[in-house]
N, C-alpha and C positions, 0 to 999 in steps of 0.2 A: 627532786633528788639531784638533778644535774647541777642546780645552783649550789646545793650543799657541797657537792664534790668539788666544784670549782672554787668555792670559798675555802675549803679545806686545803686544796692544792696551793692556793695563794698564801695561806697561812704558813704552809711548809716552806714556800719560797722566801718568806720573811725571816725564817730561822737560819741564821748564818752558819750554824754548827753542823747541819745535817750532812752536807756533802763531805766536809773534812772528817767527820766521824765515820762515814761510810768508807772513805779511803783508808783510814787507820785500821778499820776492821779488815779491809781487803789486804792491807800489808801484813797483818798478823796471819791471815789465812795463807797468803803466798809464802810466808816464812815457814809455816808448818808444812806446807806442801813440798817446799824445796828440801827441807830436812828429811821428810818421809821418802822422797824420791831418792835421796842419797843413801838412806838406809836400805831401800829396796834395790839399790844399784840400777836405777832407771836413769839412763842418760838420753836426752833428746837427740835423735839422729841428725836433725838439721843443724845442730850446734857444733862447729869445728872444735876439735880437741885442743887446738892451740888457744882457744878463747877461754877454756875452763881453767879456773884457778888450780895451780898444782903445787902451791907452797905448803908449809907445815902449820903446826898449831900456833906458834908464836906470831907468825906473819898474819894468820887468819884473824887472831884476836886484835892485833894492831890495826888491820885494815877495817874490820867491822866497827871497832871503837872509833876510828877516824870518821867513817861514814855517819855513824849515829851522832857523834858529837857535832860534826859540821852541819848536819841536817837540822838539829834542834836549834842551833844558832841562827841558821838562815831562816828558819821558820819564825823565830822571834823578830828578825829584821823585817821579814815580809809583813808580819802583823803590824809592826811599827809604821811601815810605809803606808799600809792600808789606813791606819788611824789618822796619819798625817793628811792623806788625801781626803778622807771624810771630813776632817776639820776644815780644810781649805774649801771643799765644796759647800759645806754648811755656811761658811761665812760669805761666800760669793754668790751662791745660787739659792740659798734657803735651806733650812733644816729638813723640810718635808721631802726634798730630793735625796736625802740620805737613804731613803728606802730603796731607790734604784741602784745605789752603789752596794748596799748590803745584799740585795738580791742578785747582784752580778755573779753569774756562775764562774766566770774567770777567776775572780778573787777567791772564791770558795775552793775551787779546784786546785789552785796553786798552793794554798795553805795545806790542803789535804794531801797533795803529792809529797810535800816535805815531811809532814807528820807521818804519813804512811810509810815512807822510806825509813824514817827513824824507828818506827815500830817494827818494820821488817828486819832491820839490822839487829835490834835487840833480841828478837825471837831467834834469829839464827845464831847470834853470839852466845846465847846461854847453852847451846848444844856443843860448843867446841870443847874438847877434852884433850889433855896431854897423855903421854904414854903411861904415866903413873895412874891415871884415872880411866884406863881403857881407851886408848887413842881413838878420837873421832874428829874428823875435819869435814864439814859439809861443803865440798868443793862447788857443787851446783848452787848452793845458797849464797856462797861468797861471790860467785860469778854474777848471780842475780843482783846482789848489792852493788857491785860495780856498775852494772847496766842501769840500775835505778839512780845511782849517783850521776851518771852521764845525763840521764833524762832530767834530773833536777837542775843540772847546769843550764841546759837549754830552756827549762821552764823559768828559771830566774831571769834569763835574758828576755824572754817573752813577757814576763810580768812587769819588768821595768818599762818596756814599750807600752804595755796595756795600761798601766797607771798613768804614764805621761800623756797618752792620747785620751784616756778616759776622763780626765779633768778638763779637757778642752771644751770650751763653752759650746762650740758647734756640735761636738760629739754628744754632749749632754742633751742639747735641744733635739737632735735627731733621735736619740734614744727615747725621750719622752714622747716625741711625735709618733714613733713607731708603736709605742704602747697605746696611744690614742687611736691610731689607725686600726690596731688589733681589736680594741674595744668596739669600734664602729662596725667592723666586719662581723663581730660576734653578736652584737646586740641589735643591729639593724636587720631589716627584712626586705625581701623583694616585692611582696604584695602590700597594698595599702592596708593599714590597720583598721579595725572596726571602730567607727566613731562613737564617742561617748555622748549619748543623747541626753544625759542628765544623771547626776549622782544622787541616789536616794539617801534619805536620812534614816538613821537607826539608833540603836542603843550603843553608847560608847563602850569601847573595850580598852582596858588598860593593862600594862604589864609592870612588874616591879623591878625590872632591870634598867640599867643606864649604860650609855656608850654610843659609839657611832654605828649606825646601821650599815652593815657591810653587804648583805644580800637578803632577798626575800624569796622564799620558795613559792613562786607564783602558781605553778602547776599543782603543787600539793594543797595550797589553800583553795584553789578553784575546785579541785576534786572534792575536798572536804565540804565546801559550800554546796556543791551540787548534790552530794550524798545526803546532806541534812536539809535540803530544800531552803537554804538560807541565801542571803545576798550580803557580801562583805564589801566594805569600802575601806581600803587601806589609806590612812591619812598621812603617812610618811613615805619617804623614798630613800634608797641607798644614798649615803652621804650625810643624812640628817643626824643630829645628836639627839638621842631619845632621853627624856627625863622620866624618872620613876613616878608613876601615878598619873602621868599625862596621857590622855587617850591617844592611841595609835591607830585605831580602827573603829568602825561602826558596823553593826550587824542588824539585819532585818530577818526575822524568822523566829519560829518557836523552838529555840535552842537554849539549853541551860547556860547561864553566864560563865560558870566555871569551865564548861566544855569549850566554849568559844575562846576564853582567855588561854586555855591550854593549847588549842590549835594555833592561835595567832602567835603565842610566845614561842612555840616550837618551830614556826616558819620563819622567824626573824633571827638572823645571825648578827650578833653585836660584837664589837671589839673596841680596843683603846685607840685604834687608828682607822682612818678611812681606807677603802680598798677600791680597786678598779674593776672588780668582778662584774658588777651591775651598774656602777656609777659612771655614766658616760662623761660627766663633767669633771671627773677626778683628774684625768691627765690634762684636760684643758686648764684646770686651776694650777697644775704644776707648771705648765708652759707660761701661763700668765704671770705666775710668781717670778719666774726668771726675768720676764720683761719688766715688771714693776721694780724689781731690785736693781735692774740695770738703769732704770730711769731715776733712781733716787739721787738726791743732790750730791751725796758722797761718791757715787760711781759715775753718773752722767755718761752712760754708754748707749746712745741711740742705735748703734749698729746691731747690738744684741737684741734690742726690742724689735728692730726691723726684721731680723731673722726669725723671731718668734711669730710676728705677724704673717710672714710668708708661709710658715708651716700651718698656721691657722687657716689661711686661704686654701692651702692644699687639702686640708681636712674637709672644708666645705665643698670642694670639688669632688672629693671621694664620696660624699653623701648624695651627690646629684642624682644618680640612678637608684638610690636606696630610699627606704622609708624608715623613719624612726619608730621604735616600738610603740604600740598602742596601749591605752590604759584600761582596756576591757578584756576580760577572759570569758569566753562563751563555752557553755556546756549544754548539750542537747537543745540548742537554739535559744538558750536563755543566758542573759548576762548575769553571771554569778559573782564576779569580782571586778571591782573598780579600784584603780590605784593611780598614784601620781607618777608621771613619767616626764622625761625631758623632751620638750618639743623644739622645733627649729628656732623659734624666737628666743626661748630660754638658752639654747646653746650659743646663739650669737651674742646674747647679753653677757654670758659668762666669758666669752672670748674677748669682747672689745670694750666693755664698760670701763674696767679698771685701767686698761692700757690707755684709753682715751683720756681718762681723768688725770692720770699721772704724767702723761706725755703731751698734755695740751699745749705747753709752751714750746715744744720741739716741732718745728716745721717738718723735719724729716719724718718723724713718727706719724703725725697727722696725715701728711701726704701719702705715706706708705699705706696707712689704713684705707684711705679713699681709693688709691690705685689698686690695692689688692681686692677690695670689694668690687671694683669695676671689672677686674679680670674674672672674678667668680661669676659676675652677672652674665658674662659671655657664654658660660657653660650652663647656668641655671635657667630653666624655662618655666618653672612653676610660679604663677603670679603671687601666691602668698609668701613664698620664699624670697622672691625678688623684692617684695614690699619690705621684708625684714632687712634685707641688705641695703636698700635705699634709706631706710630709717637710720641705720647706723652710719651710713655715709653722711647723711644730713646732720646728725649729731656731731660728727667729727668736724664737718665744715663750720658749724656754728661755734664750736669750741675754738677752732683755728682763727676764725674772724675776731674773736675777743682777745686772743693771747699772742698770736703771731705778729711781730712787729716788722718783720722783713717784707717789704712790698713785693719783691720778686717771689719769695716763698708763698705769699698769700695769693699771688697771681697764678702760680703753678697749681695751688690747691683748687682754685676756682676752675681752672681748665680741666683738671682730672674729674672734678665733680660734674662738670657739663658733659664730659665724654661718658661718664657713668650713666647719666640720665638718658643718653641717646643710645646706649648699648642694646644690642639684641642678641639673644642666645644663638650660638652657632649650630 
C-alpha cells in the first residue's frame, strides 16, 4: 500500500495544474470571507485604520478592475516565460528533464498566486454597489486586494530570479542529483538483504496492459503469495516497458490462473512515463543524459560531463554504508516472492557505460571517470563493490588508450589508474 500511495503522490506532482487550482480556490474563499467580514462589520484589531481602504464605490471598482486586469496579464506572461524555459531546457538538457521543471513547486505556486489574486479581485468586485443599488463597498476586501497586489509584485521579482537560476546547468544537475540521493535514502536499507539462492520456475503470468512499470506493491504481493501458499517470481522491475501478453511473472502453487493474474495486475502500477518512486536508476539515467548531450559533437561541453561524473561519484559514496534492496521477500520463514532489483554492478553500469562510450575521445572526461572512481575507492571497503569500480576504471583506461592522442593526457590517465589500483579504504 505504501508503494501505491507514493506512486499516487508522484502522479499528483506531475500534474502542473493542482497547486494553481488550489490557490484559485483559496482566492475565491478569501474573497467571500472578506465580503462576509465587511457585512458583519468585523474588522481585524491588528490592522491599522489608516491601512483600510476608505474610498467610495467608483474608486473601489477602478482599483479592483486594475488589480484583476493586471494580474491576468502577468499570469499570461508568467506562463509564457515558463514555456520558454521549458523549451530551452528541452533543447539543451533533454526532454525527459522537463518532468523536473513541471514538478517544480515554485513555478506552480507563482502562477497560482497570480491567478488566485485575479479570482479574489473578481469575487470582491461583484459585490461593489452604488447608492442607487443600496450602497456597499467592501473596504476590507479592497484592502486585501491591495495587499495581494503587493505580494504579487514581490512574487514576480522572485520568479524572474527563479527561472534564471533554474535553467542553469549546475542547478539542474544538483536538482537531479538530489532526487537520486532521495531515492537512495528511501530504497536502500541498513541491514544486508536476504540472498536469492535460486529463482524457481513456474507457470507464466501475463497481463493485458502496456506501459512503463512505475511501481510494484511488493508487500501486497508477498502477503498474497503467503496467504495462498504460492511462490511468485516477478520478471520485470520498475522502469521496464511492459508489452501486452508478455509474461511479467511466474507462479508456483495450486492457485487459479485468473486469481494470480488479478493479484499481479493489481500490484503493478503502469504509466506513460517512467517514475522515480521505485526505480533507482531513473535519476541516474537523467544525469547521464545531461552528460551525453553535453558530449555530443554539436555541444562539445566536457565540463558539464565532468560535473555529472562528480555527482555520480558522490552518489556512490552515499551508498557506502547502505545496502541496496534485496530481491527476496520472506513470510513465515519462507521465500514467497522473488523479483528483479538493481544491484551495485548494474548501478555502476548505468552510471558510466554511456558516458565512457560517448566521451572516449575526451581526455578530460576519461580522466575524470578514473579519478572519481579512485576517490570512491578510498571510501568503499567491500571487495565486491571495489571490483566493480576497478572494472569500470579499466574499461575507461582501455577506451582512453585507443582514442586519446595527447601523450600528456594519456600519461595522466595512466597515473590516475595506477593510484586507483593502490588505493585503500580510509
